[in-house]
N, C-alpha and C positions, 0 to 999 in steps of 0.2 A: 314694841315695834320690832319685828323680825323680818329679815330678808332671806330669800332663797335664790339660788342660781338655776335650779331645775324644777320644772313643773311636777314631774313624777315623784321626785323626792319630797317635795312639799306636800303633795297629796297624801303620801304614805304617813308622813309625820303629823301634819296639822289637821287634816279633814276629820279624823276621829275625835280630836279634843277641842276643836274650834267651837262647837256649840256650848261647851262649858266655860269658855273664856270670851265673852261677848266684846270685851274691850281690847282684845288682841288685834293688832293690825299687822297684816302680812304684805310684804312688798316683793315683787319679782324683780330681781336685779340682773338676772342672766338673760342671754338671748332667747327670744321667743320665736318658735317656728309656727307657721300658720296652722299646722295640723294640731297644735296644742292650745289654740286660742280659746276654745270652749272651756277647757279645764282651767286655764289661767283666769279667765273672767269670773268663773264660778268661785274660785278660791281666794284670789288676791284682792287687796284693797287699793293697791297701786302697782303699776307696771312701769318700770324705769327704762324700758328698752324698745320703744317704738323707733324703728329705723328705716322704714321703707313704705311706700304707698300701698303695696299689696297687704302688708300687715295692718295698716290703717283701715283698709277696706274690710278685712276679716274681723278686726276688733269692732268696727261699727255694726257689722251684720250680727255679731254675737251679742253685743250690748242691746241691740234692738230685740233680738230673739229672747234674751234672758231677763231683760229689764234690770240688769246689774251694770253699774257704771264705775269701775275702778278708775281713779284718776291716773293720768299718764304723764310720762316724761319722754321727750325725744332724746335718744342717745346720739351724741355727736362724737365722732371719731376724730378728736382734735389732733391726733398725731398722724391721721390718715394711714394707719397701719393696715396692710391688706389682710392680716390674720384676725383682725378685730372687727366686731360688729359696729354699727353706727353709721350715721350719715356724715358725709364730708362737710366740714364747716361751710364751704361755699354753696352747698345744697340744702343746708338746714332751713333757711327761710322758706324755700319752696315746699318742703315737707311740712313745716309748721302751718303754712297757709292751707295746704291740702287737708291736714287734720282738722283745722278750724272750719273749713268748708263742709266737712263731714259732720261737724258738730261734736267732735270728740272732746272729752273732758281733759284737755291738755293744760297742765299746771306748771311744767318746768322742763329743764334740760338736765341731762346726765352725761358725764364723761369719765373715762378711765385713761389717764395720761400714759404715754409709753414708759415702761419700767426703767429704761436707760436714759431718761431725760428729766430735767428739773420740772416738777409739776406746776410751779407758779405760772409760767406763760400759758399753760393749757387751762388752768383755772381762770386766769384773766380773760382768755378768749371766750370761755363759756359764759362768764359773767357779762361780757360785752354783748354776746349774742342774745342772752336772756333779756338784757335791758332793751335792746333794739326791738325785741319781739314782745315786750311787756309780759314776760313770764316770771312769776314771783319765786318759784322754787328752783333750787340748784342742788342736784345730787352729785356730789363730787367729794373725793377724799376717802382714803382708806386708812387702815391702822398706822401706816408709816408716814402719811402726809396729811392727816385730817386737820391738824392745827393750821397748816398753810391754807387748806381749802376753806376753813372757817374765816380766815382773814380776807378771802376773796368772796365771801358771801354765801358759803355753803349753808343750806338749810337742812340737808340730809347727808350724813356721812356713814360710810360702811366700815365698821370697826370690829368685824368678827374675830380676826385672829388675836387682837388685843384683849378680847374678853374670853373667847372660847379656846384659844390656842390654835395651832394649825388645824386645818380642815380635816375632819374625818366624816364619814358618811352617816354617822349616827347623831350628829348634833347640827343645830342651825348653822348655816354658812355665815350669816352676818347678823349683827344687831344694827338696825338702822336707827340712827338717832336724829330726831328732828329738833332743830334749834327753835325755841319759843321765846 
């Protein structure tokens, strides 16, 4: 299971080899622009960054057109940081309801806590929101805090730098690990 931040990088790396590795699972963990939805739906098995109704509409239209249905996580901006993508926690339920109304394959929530704050309160908040919304998957925790995330119920952690070292543009951004 591998994650990528950018659709175009993933296309260049994975599209040529994907047919040879049928059990390979790709996750988009970076922000998704609506103009990249067609490519994202075609390539990824999961998209962790649904964060607005316009993107939900675009995903629904592309899934209908292509008959491909990657499962989705709603990204929650638990720190309400203006520079980060994600729906505010107070607006998460409305976006989840909207996605469900569209019949999207919504399976969980994702967050990236602020770098300068303790991650535990953010993971606890995401866990609480997931329980309230009956969503079984939690994508939270990175190389520096994945153990804390697991204590709060993370099912998917993003541990790229712990495995691959610091990011370079020739290697996968992240290995996504699913707790089973």
